[in-house]
C-alpha positions, 0 to 999 in steps of 0.5 A: 505552496503550489502542489508538485507532486501526489504520493500514493499508498497502494493497498487499500488506497488505490484499490481494495486489494487487501481481501485478494491479499488475504486469499493469496496467504491462505492459498499459499499456506495450504499449497505449503501444507500448513494448516494456517488460515487467516480469517477476516478478523485475524487479518484485520489485526495482522494489517496493523503490522506492515509488510507481508513477511512481518505478518507471517513472523508475527502470526508465528510468534503469537499463534504458533510459537512452537514453530521455528521458521528461518527468515529465508523460509518466510521470504520463500513463502512470501515470494510464493504468496506474491505470485498467488496474488498476481494470478488472483489480480489478473484472473478476477480483476480489481477496480480502482477506488472512486476518483483515483483514476480521474485524480491521476489523469488530472495531475498528468494534464497539469504537469503535477508528478505522481509517485508511489510509497508503499510497503507492498513489493513491486510485483504487487504493484505491477500487477495492480497497474496492469489490471487497472491501467494495462501497463506496469507501474513505471508507465503510470507513476513517475516514481516508485518506492516499494517493498524492502527498499526501505530499512524500516517500514511504515509507520516509519517515514523511510519509504517516503523519504525514498519517494521524495528523493526519487521525485527530487522534491521536498515534502512541503510541495507534495500531498500523500494519500493513505488508508491506514494509521500506519501510512498516515503516520509514515507520511506525517513523520516525513513531513507531508500533508496527508489525505486519508480515505479509510479502506474496508479493513481500516475504517476503524482507525484513528486518523486524527493527525490527517489533514483531510479525511474523505470516504474516497477521492471522488470529491478531492480537489488539489486547489484546497491544498494550494 
């Protein structure tokens, strides 16, 4: 079947943004007077849990079980982190991974729709798009499903179901692009074909279920799926 839409994960797939997220978490913790520090090995483990608020809760449960923090406090901490992340992206800049810009441009020229299906929240998606395209996400992608819109986060397929509904398409004519095992499983559980381009933090994960694994999207050809 001819491909009618491309659906992208964001962090690690469009750009190597996870290190900026890690730095934003640590800066936010310090500003809040918390003596927490997520080094790269710890953050790599926490990334196996999708969602920033969920990572904070998981960290509390394992590393600081004596600290009682309400969901409202975690949400407030995460909102502060989102602002810090946006500042980091705007100040330091970020580059798209190889092939991403060209693939999205190719899709636009061929009338193939594009979408985002991500567990990161919309302000983070906008920050990245403004840094890379000088325009918000809604001006880059035809449909956006992001953050807490899904009842269950990846590896559950919910966020992909939302993206497909907004595109008005079934999964058989769409291709998903992911960098993590949780993302791969979410897309496969939604019935999509999946191309995986492992990122810095996800390179060692199992991607056996992927339809195609590439180092990046520079060599990707839609024709091989049609």
